C-alpha positions in Angstrom: 0.0 0.0 0.0 3.0 2.3 -0.2 1.6 5.5 -1.8 3.1 7.6 -4.6 0.7 10.5 -4.1 1.3 13.8 -2.4 1.8 12.1 1.0 4.6 9.9 -0.1 7.9 10.0 1.8 9.8 10.2 -1.4 8.1 13.5 -2.3 8.9 14.7 1.3 5.5 16.5 1.4 4.6 15.5 5.0 7.8 14.4 6.8 7.4 13.7 10.5 7.4 17.1 12.3 10.1 17.0 14.9 10.8 13.3 15.1 14.4 13.8 15.9 13.9 17.2 17.5 11.6 15.6 20.0 14.6 14.1 21.7 16.4 17.5 21.6 13.3 19.1 23.3 13.4 16.3 25.9 17.1 16.7 26.7 17.9 20.4 26.2 14.7 22.3 26.7 13.0 19.9 29.2 16.0 19.1 31.4 16.5 15.4 30.3 12.7 15.0 30.3 12.8 12.3 27.7 15.2 10.3 29.8 13.3 10.3 33.0 11.6 7.0 32.1 12.3 6.1 28.6 16.1 5.9 28.8 18.7 6.2 26.2 20.4 3.9 23.7 23.7 4.8 25.4 22.9 2.6 28.4 25.5 -0.1 28.9 24.3 -3.6 28.3 26.5 -4.8 31.3 24.6 -2.6 33.8 21.7 -4.1 35.7 19.2 -2.0 33.8 17.0 -2.4 30.8 18.1 -1.4 27.4 15.9 -0.4 24.4 15.0 -3.4 22.2 13.3 -3.9 19.0 9.5 -4.3 19.3 7.2 -5.4 16.4 4.2 -3.5 15.3 2.0 -6.3 16.7 3.7 -6.0 20.2 3.2 -2.2 20.3 -0.2 -1.6 18.8 -3.7 -3.0 19.1 -5.1 -4.4 15.9 -7.3 -1.4 15.1 -4.2 0.9 15.1 -1.8 -1.5 13.3 -3.9 -1.8 10.2 -7.3 -0.9 8.8 -9.2 0.4 5.8 -6.6 2.1 3.5 -3.6 1.9 5.9 -1.1 -0.4 7.5 1.7 0.4 10.0 4.9 -0.9 8.3 7.5 -0.1 11.0 7.9 1.1 14.5 11.0 2.5 16.3 11.6 4.3 19.5 12.6 7.9 19.8 13.3 8.4 23.5 10.0 8.3 25.2 7.8 8.2 22.1 7.4 5.7 19.3 8.0 6.6 15.6 5.9 5.0 12.9 6.0 4.6 9.2 2.5 4.1 7.8 1.7 2.9 4.3 -1.7 4.0 3.0 -3.6 4.3 -0.2 -2.8 8.0 -0.1 0.9 7.9 0.4 3.5 6.9 3.0 3.4 8.9 6.2 5.8 9.2 9.1 4.5 10.2 12.5 5.8 10.3 16.1 3.9 9.2 19.1 0.8 7.1 19.7 -1.2 10.3 19.9 0.1 11.3 16.5 -0.7 7.8 15.1 -4.3 7.9 16.3 -4.6 11.3 14.8 -3.3 10.1 11.5 -5.6 7.1 11.5 -8.5 9.5 11.9 -7.2 11.6 9.1 -6.8 8.7 6.7 -10.4 7.8 7.3 -11.4 11.3 6.6 -9.3 11.5 3.5 -10.9 8.3 2.2 -14.3 9.8 2.7 -13.4 13.1 1.0 -11.9 11.3 -2.0 -15.3 9.5 -2.3 -17.1 12.9 -2.2 -14.7 14.4 -4.8 -15.4 11.6 -7.2 -19.2 12.0 -6.9 -21.5 13.6 -9.5 -22.7 16.2 -7.0 -19.1 17.3 -6.4 -18.5 17.6 -10.2 -21.5 19.8 -10.5 -20.6 22.0 -7.6 -17.0 22.3 -8.9 -18.4 23.4 -12.2 -20.3 26.2 -10.5 -17.4 27.2 -8.4 -14.9 27.6 -11.2 -17.4 29.9 -13.0 -17.0 32.4 -10.2 -14.7 35.3 -11.2 -12.5 35.0 -8.1 -8.8 34.6 -8.5 -8.5 33.1 -5.0 -10.8 30.3 -5.9 -8.8 29.3 -8.9 -5.6 29.3 -6.8 -7.4 27.3 -4.1 -8.2 24.6 -6.7 -4.7 24.6 -8.2 -2.7 24.9 -5.0 -5.1 24.1 -2.2 -2.6 23.9 0.7 -0.6 26.9 -0.4 -3.7 29.0 -0.9 -5.5 28.1 2.4 -3.4 26.0 4.7 -4.0 24.6 8.2 -0.4 23.9 8.8 0.6 25.3 12.2 0.3 29.1 12.3 -0.1 29.4 8.6 -3.8 29.6 8.7 -3.7 31.8 11.7 -1.4 34.3 10.0 -3.5 34.1 6.8 -6.8 34.9 8.4 -5.1 37.3 10.8 -4.0 39.3 7.8 -7.3 39.1 6.1 -9.3 40.1 9.2 -7.0 43.0 10.0 -7.6 44.4 6.5 -11.3 44.6 6.7 -11.4 48.2 7.6 -8.7 49.2 5.1 -9.3 50.5 1.6 -10.0 47.4 -0.6 -11.5 46.8 -4.0 -14.6 44.5 -4.4 -12.6 41.6 -5.7 -10.4 41.6 -2.5 -13.6 41.6 -0.4 -14.9 38.7 -2.3 -11.6 36.8 -1.8 -11.8 37.4 1.9 -15.4 36.2 2.1 -14.6 33.1 0.1 -11.6 32.3 2.2 -13.6 32.7 5.4 -16.4 30.5 4.1 -13.9 27.7 3.2 -12.2 28.0 6.6 -15.6 27.8 8.4 -16.6 24.8 6.4 -13.4 23.0 7.3 -13.8 23.6 11.0 -17.4 22.5 11.0 -16.5 19.4 9.0 -13.7 18.5 11.4 -16.0 18.9 14.4 -18.3 16.3 12.9 -15.6 13.8 12.2 -13.2 14.6 15.1 -10.3 15.6 12.8 -8.0 18.6 13.2 -8.7 21.5 10.9 -5.2 22.8 11.7 -3.5 19.5 10.9 0.0 19.5 9.2 -1.1 16.6 7.0 -0.9 18.1 3.6 -3.0 15.4 1.9 -5.8 16.0 4.4 -5.6 19.8 3.8 -5.7 19.2 0.0 -8.9 17.3 0.3 -10.5 19.6 2.9 -9.8 22.6 0.8 -11.1 21.2 -2.5 -14.3 19.9 -1.0 -14.6 22.9 1.2 -14.4 25.2 -1.8 -17.0 23.2 -3.7 -19.3 23.4 -0.7 -18.7 27.1 0.2 -18.6 28.5 -3.4 -20.1 25.8 -5.6 -23.2 24.9 -3.5 -22.2 21.3 -2.6 -24.5 20.6 0.4 -22.9 19.8 3.7 -24.9 16.5 4.0 -23.5 15.3 0.7 -20.0 15.9 1.9 -20.5 14.3 5.3 -21.8 10.9 4.7 -20.8 8.3 7.2 -17.1 7.5 7.6 -16.3 3.8 8.1 -13.3 2.6 10.1 -11.6 4.0 13.2 -12.2 7.7 13.7 -10.6 8.5 17.1 -8.2 11.2 18.1 -6.2 10.8 21.3 -8.0 13.8 22.6 -11.4 13.1 21.0 -14.8 14.6 21.2 -15.5 12.3 24.2 -12.6 13.9 26.1 -13.0 17.5 24.9 -16.1 19.1 26.2 -18.8 19.8 23.7 -18.4 23.5 24.5 -14.7 23.3 23.5 -15.5 21.5 20.3 -18.1 24.0 19.4 -15.7 26.8 20.1 -13.0 25.3 17.8 -15.6 24.9 15.1 -17.3 28.3 15.4 -14.4 30.7 15.9 -11.6 31.5 13.3 -8.0 31.7 14.6 -7.9 35.5 15.3 -11.0 35.2 17.5 -9.6 32.1 19.2 -6.5 34.1 20.0 -8.5 36.8 21.6 -10.5 34.3 23.7 -7.4 32.5 24.8 -5.6 35.7 25.6 -8.5 36.9 27.8 -8.7 33.5 29.6 -4.9 33.7 30.4 -5.3 37.2 31.7 -8.2 36.0 33.9 -6.0 33.3 35.6 -3.2 35.8 36.2 -0.8 35.2 33.4 1.2 38.2 32.5 0.3 39.8 29.1 3.9 39.4 27.8 4.0 35.7 28.6 0.6 35.1 27.1 1.6 36.8 23.9 4.8 34.8 23.7 2.8 31.5 24.1 0.2 32.5 21.6 2.9 33.6 19.1 4.8 30.3 19.4 5.0 28.7 15.9 5.1 25.2 17.5 1.4 25.4 18.5 -1.7 25.5 16.3 -4.8 27.4 17.4 -6.2 24.0 18.5 -3.1 23.3 20.7 -3.5 26.8 22.2 -7.2 26.4 22.9 -7.0 23.0 24.5 -4.0 23.9 26.7 -5.6 27.2 27.8 -8.9 25.5 28.5 -7.1 22.9 30.7 -5.2 25.5 32.6 -8.4 27.5 33.1 -10.1 24.6 34.7 -7.3 24.3 37.4 -9.2 26.7 39.6 -7.0 28.4 42.2 -3.8 26.6 41.1 -0.6 28.6 41.4 2.2 28.2 38.9 0.2 28.0 35.7 2.5 30.7 34.3 5.4 28.3 35.0 3.8 25.7 32.8 3.5 28.3 30.0 7.1 29.3 30.4 8.1 25.7 30.1 5.9 25.4 27.0 7.9 28.1 25.3 10.6 25.4 24.9 8.5 23.5 22.3 10.1 23.6 18.9 7.8 21.4 16.8 4.5 19.6 16.6 5.7 16.6 18.6 6.6 18.6 21.6 3.4 20.7 21.2 1.4 17.5 21.4 3.4 16.3 24.4 2.6 19.6 26.3 -1.1 19.5 25.2 -1.4 16.0 26.7 0.5 17.0 29.8 -2.0 19.8 30.4 -4.9 17.4 29.8 -3.5 15.0 32.5 -3.3 17.9 34.9 -6.9 18.8 34.2 -8.0 15.2 34.6 -6.3 14.8 38.0 -7.8 18.1 39.2 -11.3 17.0 38.2 -11.2 13.3 39.1 -8.8 12.9 42.1 -7.9 16.1 43.9 -7.6 19.9 43.1 -4.2 21.0 41.9 -2.8 23.7 44.2 0.6 24.4 42.7 2.5 23.6 39.5 6.3 23.6 39.3 8.8 22.5 36.7 11.9 21.4 38.5 14.7 20.6 36.0 12.2 20.3 33.2 9.7 17.9 34.8 6.1 19.1 35.4 5.1 18.4 39.0 1.8 19.4 40.5 1.1 19.5 44.3 -2.6 18.7 45.0 -5.0 19.3 47.9 -4.8 15.6 48.9 -1.2 16.1 50.0 0.3 14.2 47.0 2.4 15.3 44.0 1.4 14.4 40.5 3.9 13.9 37.7 2.0 13.9 34.4 4.0 12.2 31.7 2.5 11.4 28.3 5.0 8.8 27.1 4.3 5.8 24.9 6.5 3.2 26.6 9.0 3.5 29.5 11.8 1.2 30.5 14.1 1.2 33.5 17.5 2.7 32.9 20.4 4.0 35.0 19.5 7.6 33.9 15.8 6.9 34.8 16.8 5.8 38.3 19.2 8.7 38.8 16.6 11.2 37.6 13.7 9.9 39.6 15.7 9.6 42.8 17.0 13.2 42.4 13.5 14.5 41.9 12.2 12.8 45.0 15.2 13.9 47.1 14.6 17.5 45.9 11.1 17.5 47.2 11.9 15.7 50.5 14.6 18.4 51.1 12.0 21.0 50.7 9.8 19.4 53.4 7.4 17.5 51.2 6.3 14.3 52.9 3.4 13.2 50.6 3.3 10.5 48.0 3.9 10.7 44.3 1.5 9.8 41.6 2.8 9.2 38.1 0.2 9.4 35.4 1.0 8.2 31.9 -0.8 8.0 28.6 1.1 4.9 27.6 2.6 2.0 29.5 5.7 0.8 31.4 7.8 -2.3 31.3 7.2 -4.6 34.3 10.7 -3.8 35.6 10.1 0.0 35.4 6.8 -0.3 37.2 8.4 -2.4 40.0 11.3 -0.1 40.5 9.1 3.0 40.6 6.8 1.3 43.1 9.9 0.6 45.3 10.7 4.3 45.2 7.2 5.1 46.4 5.6 6.2 43.1 2.1 5.1 42.4 1.6 4.8 38.6 -1.5 4.9 36.5 -1.0 4.0 32.8 -3.2 4.8 29.9 -5.5 1.8 30.4 -6.0 2.6 34.1 -6.8 6.2 33.3 -9.3 5.2 30.7 -11.1 3.1 33.3 -11.0 6.0 35.7 -12.6 8.2 33.1 -15.4 5.6 32.6 -16.1 5.3 36.4 -16.5 9.0 37.1 
C-alpha cells in the first residue's frame, strides 16, 4: 500500500514534524525529560538495567491501530519516550511520532478516504463546475494549489486569516472583499466538518488539507451541500483527545471561531487566571502550537481553579520547537486537568529541571508524563531519585502519583513502586474516566 501521491515520503511532502527534534526538546529544553523513564540507547548492556530493544508493530499496537481500511503500520521504532511510525496508506506513506500522532493520523486517513469519495461524486463535479465559474482569482488558486492557498499547517492559517481580518477596515476593491469572504467560508466549512468527524482542521497533514480545501471550496462556493460531503465514515475515527474527552463546548468553540478570534478568547482567559500579558503573547505567538493546541491547553489551565504556577507551565511550554513537543505539552495539560477534576484539586505547578510536578490538595504530588512506553535505565533511576530527594529536602512528605498516557515495562513499574511512586498508565486512566 505504499503510496506515490502527495503524501509519499519520497516526495517529502509530509515528513514527521520534529521526530528527531523531540529528543532535543526532551534533553535540552526539558532538562532530560525524555530520559526520565524512557532511557537512552547509550545505556551499557553490562549494567543491571533495561536497554531499548526492537519491538514489532504487533507488540506495540492494538489491531485497530496497526492496520485498517486504507492503511497499515509498516515499521515502529523508539525515539526516546515516544514511538516513531512509518505508515503505508492508499494516499501515500506517512511518518508520525507518538501514539497520539498515530491515532490522529488514522483518523485523518479515514477522513481523506471519505473526502476522496465525495470528490469523485457527480454532486461534487456539478458543484465544482459552478465554483470555477466564479470570477474570483483566490478560488482558482485554491483549486490549483489548495494547501498553499489556504493552509491549516501550524500558524499558517492563523497568519493568513489574521492578515485578512485586519484588512477589513482598510481600503479594498470589491474583488479583494470577495476573496476574503470566500476564504472565510472555506475555513468555516473545514472547522465544521472536522467537528463532525473529530479531525483537526489545523493538521499539518498536507494530503488532508488538500482534500478539505477542495471539497470545502466546492461546498462554500459551488453549492455542494454539507450533507453530501458528510456521509458516514467507516473505520476507526478516534483522536487521542477526542470529542469524548474534549467538552462539547470546547468542540463548538474550535468549530465556530476563526483563529484570530480564538487568539482573543485564549488571551482573555490567560489574563483572567493571572498570566502576565507578555508571557501570554509569547505563548500564543509560538510557531510550534496551532490554534487547536493553544485552545486545548488554555482550557485545561483555566479549569485548574486556584492553582498557582500556571504561568510556569506556559514558560516551560515556550521550549516547544515542533508539533511533537506541542502534542506532548497538550497531553500534559490534559493530564493535569483530569487529575484536578477526578482525584484532587491542583494547588501548585512547578517545573523542576524540566519535569512538570503538581502539588494537590490531597497532599500528593502528581507527575504527568504522556509517554508511549517506558523502560528502567540508569538515567531513569538517577533522575527519579534526584526529583524525590529535591522535594523531600523542601519538606514535602506526601506520596507521588505518576500518570502516563502509555505504559511501562514490568521492571520499570516495579522499580518505581519501590521508590514510592504510584503509577497509572493509559489503560488505568481510561477506566478511571469511565467510572467517574
